[in-house]
C-alpha positions in Angstrom: 0.0 0.0 0.0 1.5 3.3 -1.1 1.0 6.4 1.2 2.0 10.0 0.8 4.5 11.1 3.4 3.6 14.3 5.3 6.5 15.3 7.6 5.5 16.9 10.9 6.0 20.6 11.4 9.2 21.1 13.5 11.5 23.9 14.5 15.0 22.7 13.6 17.6 24.1 15.9 20.7 22.1 15.0 23.6 22.8 12.7 21.6 21.3 9.8 19.3 20.7 8.3 17.6 24.0 9.0 14.1 25.4 8.6 13.2 26.6 5.1 11.4 29.9 4.8 7.8 29.6 3.6 8.7 32.1 0.8 11.4 29.7 -0.4 9.0 26.7 -0.2 6.4 28.6 -2.2 9.0 29.4 -4.9 10.1 25.8 -5.0 6.5 24.8 -5.9 6.6 26.9 -9.1 7.0 25.2 -12.5 10.4 23.9 -13.5 12.1 25.4 -16.6 15.1 24.1 -18.5 18.6 25.5 -18.3 18.3 26.7 -22.0 15.1 28.5 -21.5 15.5 32.2 -22.2 13.8 33.0 -18.8 16.4 30.9 -17.0 19.3 32.5 -18.9 18.0 35.9 -18.0 17.7 34.9 -14.3 21.3 33.6 -14.3 22.6 36.8 -15.8 20.7 38.8 -13.2 22.2 36.6 -10.4 25.7 37.0 -12.0 25.4 40.8 -11.9 24.3 40.7 -8.3 27.3 38.4 -7.4 29.7 40.7 -9.2 28.3 43.6 -7.2 28.5 41.7 -3.9 32.1 40.6 -4.6 33.1 43.8 -6.2 34.4 42.2 -9.4 33.9 42.6 -13.1 35.1 39.1 -13.9 33.0 37.7 -16.8 33.3 34.2 -15.4 31.4 35.1 -12.1 28.7 32.5 -11.8 26.4 31.0 -9.2 26.9 27.3 -8.4 23.8 25.6 -7.2 25.2 23.3 -4.6 27.4 23.2 -1.5 30.9 24.6 -1.5 32.3 21.2 -2.4 30.4 21.4 -5.7 32.3 24.7 -6.5 35.6 23.0 -5.4 35.0 20.1 -7.7 34.0 22.4 -10.6 37.4 24.2 -10.2 39.4 21.0 -10.2 37.8 19.3 -13.1 38.4 22.5 -15.2 42.0 23.1 -14.1 43.5 19.6 -13.7 44.3 17.3 -16.6 45.5 13.7 -16.3 49.2 13.6 -15.3 49.2 17.2 -13.8 51.0 17.7 -10.5 48.9 19.6 -8.0 50.1 20.9 -4.6 47.3 20.4 -2.1 47.5 21.8 1.4 45.5 19.8 4.0 44.7 21.0 7.5 41.2 19.4 7.8 38.6 17.4 6.0 38.2 19.6 2.9 41.9 19.5 2.1 41.5 15.8 1.8 38.5 16.3 -0.4 40.6 18.5 -2.7 43.1 15.6 -2.9 40.3 13.3 -4.0 39.2 15.7 -6.6 42.7 16.0 -8.0 43.0 12.2 -8.2 39.6 11.7 -9.8 40.7 14.3 -12.5 43.8 12.1 -13.2 46.2 14.4 -11.4 48.9 13.6 -8.8 48.4 15.3 -5.5 51.6 16.6 -3.8 50.4 16.9 -0.2 51.4 19.7 2.2 50.0 18.7 5.6 49.6 20.8 8.7 48.0 19.7 12.0 44.2 19.8 11.8 42.9 23.0 13.3 46.1 25.0 12.4 46.4 27.4 9.5 48.2 26.2 6.3 51.9 27.0 6.6 53.1 29.5 3.9 56.7 28.2 4.4 55.6 24.6 3.8 53.7 25.6 0.7 56.7 27.6 -0.5 59.0 24.6 -0.1 56.5 22.3 -1.9 56.3 24.7 -4.8 60.1 25.0 -5.0 60.5 21.2 -5.0 57.7 20.7 -7.6 58.3 23.5 -10.2 56.1 21.7 -12.7 53.0 21.8 -10.5 50.1 23.4 -12.4 48.0 24.3 -9.4 48.4 24.9 -5.7 45.2 24.6 -3.6 44.3 25.3 0.0 41.2 25.8 2.0 40.9 29.4 3.2 38.3 28.7 6.0 38.5 25.0 6.9 35.1 24.6 8.5 35.7 21.1 9.7 38.2 22.4 12.2 37.6 26.2 12.4 41.1 27.0 11.0 41.5 30.1 8.8 44.6 30.2 6.6 46.2 33.5 5.5 45.2 33.6 1.8 47.2 36.7 1.1 50.5 35.1 2.5 49.8 31.8 0.7 49.2 33.6 -2.6 52.5 35.5 -2.3 54.5 32.2 -2.1 57.1 32.1 -4.9 55.7 30.0 -7.7 52.1 30.7 -6.8 49.8 32.5 -9.2 46.2 33.4 -8.3 43.5 32.7 -10.8 
């Protein structure tokens, strides 16, 4: 016997999942349109302009990613890493490990720079790794490693000799 599930009304107070605004639930009940529909393309362009304003950039490649931060991370790796590429990956928590997995799935070879979980990524360790792997195409680190609460100094890491920011 098939029955329709009706979840009880709850106030969710944990770290996730969280309550969804009734306004958002109503929007989700609207008809679906395809990604090539002119109305969808117009919406994406509008969101792009708002993101450019929010982040104070004019970069044409500014785009929303409908998914968690890990989806954006994966999008970067599959577009930057080719089979055989060497990639310096800094790990100081869970998401550094996820970056390594992305590199390997893209066919690259991860050169790991490891710091204790909960500590910022060491610019000196990154600098040494870049010096000893001059053919590395990409260097990656997590700015705010939410699994441990560590925040690395993006400015210092970006200034490491051999590093270039995209």
